[in-house]
C-alpha positions as CSV (number, residue, x, y, z in Angstrom):
1,X,51.6,10.3,-83.9
2,X,52.8,13.8,-83.7
3,X,52.7,15.3,-80.2
4,X,50.5,18.4,-80.5
5,X,50.2,21.3,-78.1
6,X,47.0,21.4,-76.0
7,X,45.0,24.6,-76.1
8,X,44.0,26.1,-72.7
9,X,40.6,25.2,-71.3
10,X,38.1,28.0,-71.8
11,X,37.5,29.8,-68.5
12,X,33.7,30.0,-68.8
13,X,31.5,26.9,-68.3
14,X,30.3,25.4,-71.5
15,X,26.7,26.5,-72.3
16,X,24.1,23.7,-72.3
17,X,21.0,25.8,-72.9
18,X,19.7,27.7,-75.9
19,X,19.1,31.4,-75.2
20,X,17.3,31.5,-78.6
21,X,15.1,28.6,-79.7
22,X,16.2,29.0,-83.3
23,X,20.0,29.4,-82.9
24,X,22.8,27.7,-81.0
25,X,24.5,29.6,-78.2
26,X,27.0,32.2,-79.5
27,X,29.8,30.2,-77.9
28,X,29.4,27.5,-80.6
29,X,30.4,29.9,-83.4
30,X,33.3,31.3,-81.2
31,X,34.5,27.7,-80.7
32,X,34.4,27.0,-84.4
33,X,36.3,30.1,-85.2
34,X,38.9,29.4,-82.5
35,X,39.6,26.0,-84.0
36,X,37.8,22.7,-84.8
37,X,38.6,21.1,-81.4
38,X,38.6,23.1,-78.2
39,X,39.0,22.2,-74.5
40,X,35.9,23.2,-72.5
41,X,34.8,23.0,-68.9
42,X,31.4,21.4,-68.2
43,X,28.8,22.2,-65.6
44,X,29.8,19.1,-63.7
45,X,33.4,20.5,-63.4
46,X,34.8,17.9,-65.8
47,X,36.9,19.0,-68.7
48,X,36.3,17.6,-72.2
49,X,37.1,18.3,-75.9
50,X,34.4,20.0,-78.0
51,X,34.4,19.0,-81.7
52,X,32.6,21.8,-83.5
53,X,32.7,21.3,-87.3
54,X,30.6,18.9,-89.3
55,X,33.4,17.0,-91.0
56,X,35.2,16.3,-87.7
57,X,32.0,15.3,-85.9
58,X,31.3,12.8,-88.7
59,X,34.9,11.5,-88.5
60,X,34.7,11.0,-84.8
61,X,31.4,9.2,-84.9
62,X,32.8,6.6,-87.3
63,X,36.1,6.1,-85.5
64,X,36.0,2.9,-83.3
65,X,38.5,4.4,-81.0
66,X,35.7,6.6,-79.5
67,X,33.5,4.7,-77.1
68,X,29.8,5.2,-76.4
69,X,30.0,3.6,-72.9
70,X,28.4,6.2,-70.6
71,X,29.8,4.5,-67.6
72,X,33.4,4.9,-68.7
73,X,35.1,7.2,-66.1
74,X,36.2,9.6,-68.9
75,X,32.8,9.9,-70.6
76,X,31.6,13.5,-70.5
77,X,29.4,14.3,-67.5
78,X,27.4,17.4,-68.6
79,X,25.5,18.3,-65.5
80,X,26.0,18.9,-61.8
81,X,23.8,15.9,-61.1
82,X,26.8,13.7,-61.8
83,X,27.6,10.5,-63.6
84,X,24.8,7.9,-63.9
85,X,25.2,4.9,-61.5
86,X,25.5,1.4,-63.0
87,X,22.9,-0.7,-61.2
88,X,23.6,-4.3,-60.3
89,X,20.8,-5.4,-62.7
90,X,22.0,-3.1,-65.5
91,X,22.2,-4.6,-69.0
92,X,23.7,-2.3,-71.6
93,X,21.4,-1.0,-74.4
94,X,22.5,-0.3,-77.9
95,X,23.3,3.3,-77.0
96,X,26.0,2.2,-74.5
97,X,27.5,-0.6,-76.5
98,X,30.8,-0.7,-78.4
99,X,32.2,-3.3,-80.8
100,X,32.2,-6.2,-80.9
101,X,28.9,-6.4,-79.0
102,X,27.2,-3.5,-80.7
103,X,27.1,-4.8,-84.2
104,X,25.3,-8.1,-83.6
105,X,22.9,-6.5,-81.1
106,X,21.9,-3.9,-83.6
107,X,21.5,-6.4,-86.4
108,X,19.0,-8.3,-84.2
109,X,16.5,-5.5,-84.5
110,X,17.5,-3.3,-87.5
111,X,15.1,-5.3,-89.8
112,X,12.2,-3.8,-87.8
113,X,13.1,-0.3,-89.1
114,X,13.6,-0.8,-92.8
115,X,12.0,1.7,-95.2
116,X,9.8,-1.1,-96.5
117,X,8.5,-2.0,-93.0
118,X,8.0,1.7,-92.2
119,X,5.9,2.2,-95.4
120,X,3.7,-0.6,-94.3
121,X,2.9,1.5,-91.2
122,X,2.0,4.6,-93.2
123,X,-1.8,4.0,-93.4
124,X,-2.1,3.4,-89.7
125,X,0.0,6.5,-88.9
126,X,-2.1,8.6,-91.2
127,X,-5.2,7.3,-89.4
128,X,-3.8,8.2,-86.0
129,X,-2.9,11.7,-87.2
130,X,-6.3,12.3,-88.8
131,X,-8.1,11.1,-85.6
132,X,-6.2,13.5,-83.4
133,X,-6.7,16.4,-85.8
134,X,-10.4,15.5,-85.8
135,X,-10.4,15.9,-82.1
136,X,-8.5,19.2,-82.3
137,X,-11.1,20.7,-84.7
138,X,-14.0,19.4,-82.6
139,X,-12.5,20.9,-79.4
140,X,-12.0,24.4,-77.9
141,X,-9.7,27.1,-79.1
142,X,-6.9,27.7,-78.4
143,X,-5.6,24.1,-78.3
144,X,-2.4,22.8,-76.9
145,X,-0.7,21.1,-79.9
146,X,1.7,19.2,-77.6
147,X,-0.9,17.3,-75.7
148,X,-3.4,17.1,-78.6
149,X,-1.0,16.0,-81.4
150,X,2.7,16.2,-80.9
151,X,3.0,13.8,-78.0
152,X,0.1,11.3,-78.5
153,X,0.9,10.6,-82.2
154,X,4.4,9.2,-81.8
155,X,3.5,7.7,-78.4
156,X,0.7,5.7,-79.9
157,X,2.9,4.7,-82.9
158,X,5.8,3.4,-80.8
159,X,3.4,1.6,-78.4
160,X,1.8,-0.2,-81.3
161,X,5.1,-1.0,-82.9
162,X,6.7,-2.4,-79.7
163,X,3.5,-4.0,-78.3
164,X,3.2,-1.7,-75.3
165,X,-0.3,-1.0,-74.1
166,X,-1.1,2.6,-74.9
167,X,-3.3,2.8,-71.8
168,X,0.1,2.9,-69.9
169,X,1.4,5.9,-71.8
170,X,1.1,8.4,-68.8
171,X,3.3,6.0,-66.8
172,X,6.2,5.9,-69.2
173,X,5.9,9.5,-70.4
174,X,6.2,10.9,-66.8
175,X,9.2,8.7,-66.2
176,X,10.9,9.4,-69.5
177,X,10.5,13.2,-68.8
178,X,12.1,12.6,-65.4
179,X,15.1,10.9,-67.0
180,X,15.6,13.7,-69.5
181,X,15.3,16.6,-67.1
182,X,18.7,18.0,-66.3
183,X,17.6,19.4,-63.0
184,X,16.1,16.2,-61.5
185,X,17.6,14.8,-58.4
186,X,19.8,11.7,-59.1
187,X,17.7,9.6,-56.8
188,X,14.5,10.5,-58.6
189,X,16.2,9.6,-61.9
190,X,17.2,6.2,-60.6
191,X,13.7,5.6,-59.3
192,X,12.3,6.4,-62.7
193,X,14.8,4.0,-64.3
194,X,13.9,1.2,-61.9
195,X,10.2,1.7,-62.4
196,X,10.5,1.6,-66.2
197,X,12.7,-1.4,-66.1
198,X,10.3,-3.3,-63.8
199,X,7.4,-2.4,-66.1
200,X,9.2,-3.6,-69.2
201,X,10.6,-6.7,-67.5
202,X,7.0,-7.7,-66.8
203,X,6.0,-6.8,-70.4
204,X,8.8,-8.9,-72.0
205,X,7.9,-11.8,-69.7
206,X,4.3,-11.6,-71.0
207,X,5.6,-11.6,-74.6
208,X,7.7,-14.7,-73.9
209,X,4.7,-16.5,-72.5
210,X,2.5,-15.4,-75.4
211,X,4.4,-13.8,-78.4
212,X,2.3,-11.2,-80.1
213,X,2.6,-9.7,-83.6
214,X,4.7,-6.7,-82.7
215,X,8.4,-5.9,-82.4
216,X,8.9,-7.4,-79.0
217,X,6.8,-10.5,-79.8
218,X,8.7,-11.0,-83.1
219,X,12.0,-10.6,-81.3
220,X,11.0,-13.3,-78.9
221,X,10.2,-15.7,-81.7
222,X,13.3,-14.7,-83.7
223,X,15.7,-15.2,-80.8
224,X,14.2,-18.6,-80.0
225,X,14.5,-19.7,-83.6
226,X,18.0,-18.5,-84.1
227,X,19.6,-18.9,-80.6
228,X,17.3,-21.4,-78.9
229,X,16.5,-19.0,-76.1
230,X,15.4,-15.4,-75.4
231,X,18.0,-12.9,-74.2
232,X,15.5,-11.5,-71.7
233,X,17.6,-8.7,-70.1
234,X,18.9,-7.5,-73.5
235,X,15.3,-7.3,-74.8
236,X,14.2,-5.3,-71.8
237,X,17.1,-2.8,-72.4
238,X,16.3,-2.5,-76.0
239,X,12.6,-1.9,-75.2
240,X,13.7,0.8,-72.7
241,X,15.7,2.6,-75.3
242,X,13.2,2.4,-78.1
243,X,10.2,3.4,-75.9
244,X,11.9,6.6,-74.7
245,X,13.6,7.6,-77.9
246,X,10.6,6.6,-80.0
247,X,8.3,9.2,-78.7
248,X,10.2,12.0,-77.0
249,X,12.3,13.0,-80.1
250,X,9.6,12.9,-82.7
251,X,7.1,14.7,-80.3
252,X,9.5,17.6,-79.8
253,X,10.2,17.8,-83.5
254,X,6.5,18.1,-84.4
255,X,6.1,21.0,-82.0
256,X,9.3,22.8,-82.9
257,X,8.7,22.2,-86.7
258,X,5.2,23.7,-86.4
259,X,6.5,26.8,-84.6
260,X,9.3,27.3,-87.2
261,X,6.9,26.9,-90.1
262,X,4.3,29.2,-88.6
263,X,7.0,31.8,-88.0
264,X,8.3,31.5,-91.6
265,X,5.1,31.7,-93.7
266,X,7.1,32.0,-96.9
267,X,8.7,28.6,-96.1
268,X,5.4,27.1,-95.0
269,X,3.9,28.2,-98.4
270,X,6.4,25.9,-100.2
271,X,5.0,22.7,-98.7
272,X,1.4,23.9,-98.9
273,X,1.8,24.5,-102.6
274,X,3.8,21.3,-103.2
275,X,3.6,18.5,-100.6
276,X,6.3,16.7,-102.5
277,X,8.7,19.1,-100.8
278,X,7.7,18.1,-97.3
279,X,10.4,15.4,-97.0
280,X,13.1,18.0,-97.8
281,X,11.4,20.3,-95.3
282,X,11.7,17.6,-92.6
283,X,15.4,17.2,-93.3
284,X,16.0,20.9,-93.0
285,X,14.0,21.2,-89.8
286,X,16.0,18.2,-88.3
287,X,19.2,20.0,-89.2
288,X,17.9,23.4,-88.0
289,X,17.0,22.2,-84.5
290,X,19.2,19.2,-83.8
291,X,17.3,18.5,-80.6
292,X,19.4,15.7,-79.2
293,X,22.8,17.3,-79.7
294,X,24.7,15.7,-76.8
295,X,23.8,12.1,-77.8
296,X,27.0,12.2,-79.8
297,X,29.3,12.5,-76.8
298,X,32.1,9.9,-76.6
299,X,35.3,9.0,-74.7
300,X,38.6,8.1,-76.4
301,X,39.8,4.5,-75.8
302,X,43.2,5.3,-77.5
303,X,45.2,8.3,-78.4
304,X,43.6,9.7,-81.5
305,X,43.9,12.9,-83.6
306,X,40.8,14.8,-84.7
307,X,40.8,18.1,-86.5
308,X,44.6,18.4,-85.9
309,X,44.2,17.9,-82.2
310,X,45.6,15.0,-80.2
311,X,43.0,13.5,-77.9
312,X,44.4,11.2,-75.3
313,X,43.0,7.8,-74.1
314,X,40.4,8.3,-71.5
315,X,39.5,11.9,-72.4
316,X,35.9,12.9,-73.0
317,X,34.7,14.4,-76.3
318,X,31.5,16.3,-77.1
319,X,30.7,15.8,-80.8
320,X,28.6,18.9,-81.1
321,X,26.1,17.9,-83.7
322,X,24.2,21.2,-83.3
323,X,27.3,23.1,-84.0
324,X,28.2,20.8,-86.9
325,X,24.7,21.3,-88.4
326,X,25.2,25.1,-88.3
327,X,28.7,24.9,-89.8
328,X,29.0,27.4,-92.7
329,X,31.7,25.2,-94.3
330,X,29.0,22.5,-94.7
331,X,25.8,24.5,-95.1
332,X,25.7,27.9,-96.8
333,X,23.8,30.4,-94.7
334,X,23.5,27.7,-92.0
335,X,21.5,29.8,-89.6
336,X,18.7,30.4,-92.1
337,X,15.8,28.0,-92.4
338,X,15.7,27.0,-96.1
339,X,13.3,24.2,-96.9
340,X,14.7,23.9,-100.4
341,X,18.2,23.4,-99.2
342,X,18.1,19.6,-99.9
343,X,21.0,18.9,-97.6
344,X,20.9,15.4,-96.1
345,X,24.4,15.1,-94.7
346,X,23.4,16.6,-91.4
347,X,24.0,14.7,-88.1
348,X,20.7,15.3,-86.4
349,X,20.3,11.5,-86.2
350,X,23.9,11.0,-85.4
351,X,26.2,9.2,-87.8
352,X,28.1,6.0,-88.2
353,X,27.4,2.7,-86.3
354,X,25.1,4.4,-83.7
355,X,23.0,6.4,-86.2
356,X,19.4,6.5,-85.0
357,X,17.6,3.2,-85.6
358,X,14.2,4.8,-85.9
359,X,15.2,7.6,-88.3
360,X,13.0,6.2,-91.1
361,X,10.0,6.1,-88.8
362,X,10.6,9.6,-87.5
363,X,10.9,11.0,-91.0
364,X,7.6,9.4,-92.1
365,X,5.8,10.5,-89.0
366,X,7.0,14.1,-89.4
367,X,6.1,14.2,-93.1
368,X,2.6,12.8,-92.5
369,X,1.9,15.2,-89.6
370,X,3.1,18.4,-91.4
371,X,1.3,17.5,-94.6
372,X,-2.0,16.7,-92.8
373,X,-1.9,19.4,-90.2
374,X,-1.5,22.3,-92.6
375,X,-3.8,20.8,-95.2
376,X,-6.7,20.3,-92.7
377,X,-6.1,23.4,-90.7
378,X,-4.7,25.9,-93.2
379,X,-5.3,28.9,-91.0
380,X,-3.4,27.5,-88.1
381,X,-1.5,30.1,-86.1
382,X,0.2,30.5,-82.8
383,X,-2.0,31.6,-79.9
384,X,1.0,33.1,-77.9
385,X,4.2,35.0,-78.9
386,X,7.2,32.8,-79.5
387,X,9.1,34.5,-76.7
388,X,6.4,33.4,-74.2
389,X,6.4,29.7,-75.2
390,X,7.8,27.3,-72.6
391,X,10.8,25.8,-74.4
392,X,12.6,22.8,-72.8
393,X,15.7,24.5,-71.7
394,X,16.1,22.1,-68.8
395,X,15.9,18.9,-70.9
396,X,18.4,16.7,-72.7
397,X,16.1,16.7,-75.7
398,X,15.1,20.2,-76.7
399,X,11.4,20.9,-77.4
400,X,8.3,22.5,-76.0
401,X,6.2,21.7,-72.9
402,X,3.1,23.1,-74.5
403,X,2.2,24.9,-77.7
404,X,-1.0,27.0,-77.8
405,X,-2.4,27.3,-81.3
406,X,-5.7,28.5,-82.8
407,X,-7.2,28.9,-86.3
């Protein structure tokens, strides 16, 4: 491999918050213009490479020489709170796995998220959405869309899918919020991890004693049939990942998508006039917001060249999916919301072996929510100016803490 000169690390700390809810930090465009791969300094003090263009982000996410192991000493530590600690009882989940373990572990559960299986859930999801909109219409105005619709719908769906009692939703929502908050004390984060793991450990044990017709119950039966025993700790880790990712991401996209559509009435009119365009609208909203942009961070396990830059073994890399999704070379007028764009090569769900397992479910939930919400409450409008809304600038998953609406 050709030895390439290293660019200097940028003096300023890399920005991790969005000054504008509808656009990436200006530093992203500056980085792309300076070159596809740039050295940056993180809030933690660590230096890492920032990959800024869509083509290079996609290449990195399919290259097995980049590891997803968040406990690797070189993995990018974004925040001052420091690197997560590996507990003695820790079992890697899919998000932390590399080959050869990752492929078989993903195949164990991927059949639960096929398009066919998701379509079978459609009537129940529609029922859940209608019931919550019924409650909104029967309640006072203004209403908080986050607590009334955005959060309970995906929470109830993932609970029913996994076989988690929805009565416990406050327990896991509080702890998942703690885990995602960048400003939380490390001890509080570890306490939240322990409490969630203990809860799910008991739940999986109950499924082993009496398998139910849900994802966890079916996994118990499948593993016994195929392997003769249940990989208990692995099933707990999988449940941990799916429970958190399965409601936080979709909930935030419902809220953000609603704001974007209400703020762009010409775009909203497109799906009101033709609901057949809603799925394209969902793809564009996913690209436009890219709410989990740092999930595509990696660490190099060998020397590897990306975008003309040599990255050495052990060096951390930020695959900036938000920057890639606003790359003008990949999306014309990338900073504009265009529901007729029809572009599906974005990386809002990641790319490659670690692409989001639940993307089919998320797309369907978003499509049903937006179609139903604007059909049943056509006069919906914001009850507060956008610049007064409490956006989640302190969270690893961008979104809104509340969203006052009226009609």
